[in-house]
C-alpha positions, 0 to 999 in steps of 0.5 A, spaced: 634 638 547 632 642 553 638 647 553 636 648 546 628 650 548 631 654 554 635 657 550 629 659 544 625 661 550 630 666 553 631 669 547 623 669 545 622 673 551 628 678 550 625 679 543 618 681 547 621 685 552 625 689 547 619 689 542 615 692 548 620 698 550 622 700 543 613 701 541 613 704 548 618 709 547 616 710 540 608 711 543 611 716 548 615 720 543 609 721 539 605 723 545 610 728 547 610 731 540 603 732 541 603 735 547 607 741 544 601 743 540 602 746 534 609 747 532 613 749 526 620 745 527 622 741 521 626 737 527 620 736 532 615 734 525 621 729 523 621 725 530 613 724 531 613 722 523 619 717 524 616 715 530 609 713 527 612 711 521 616 705 525 611 703 529 606 702 523 612 697 520 613 694 526 606 692 525 606 690 519 612 686 520 609 683 526 602 680 522 607 677 516 
């Protein structure tokens, strides 16, 4: 029973750390694009939109 509890705790801790790193990366991606200021590059705009939408979706999943 203790091994199952430890394994579950270990898995949960890994998930929390990974989730935090993903969110941190997405926020840094948004900030980077914002620092560039006005731009007309579709790739840059797409990166920003993707990061924003992923953060929004992660928040929705966390609230479920």
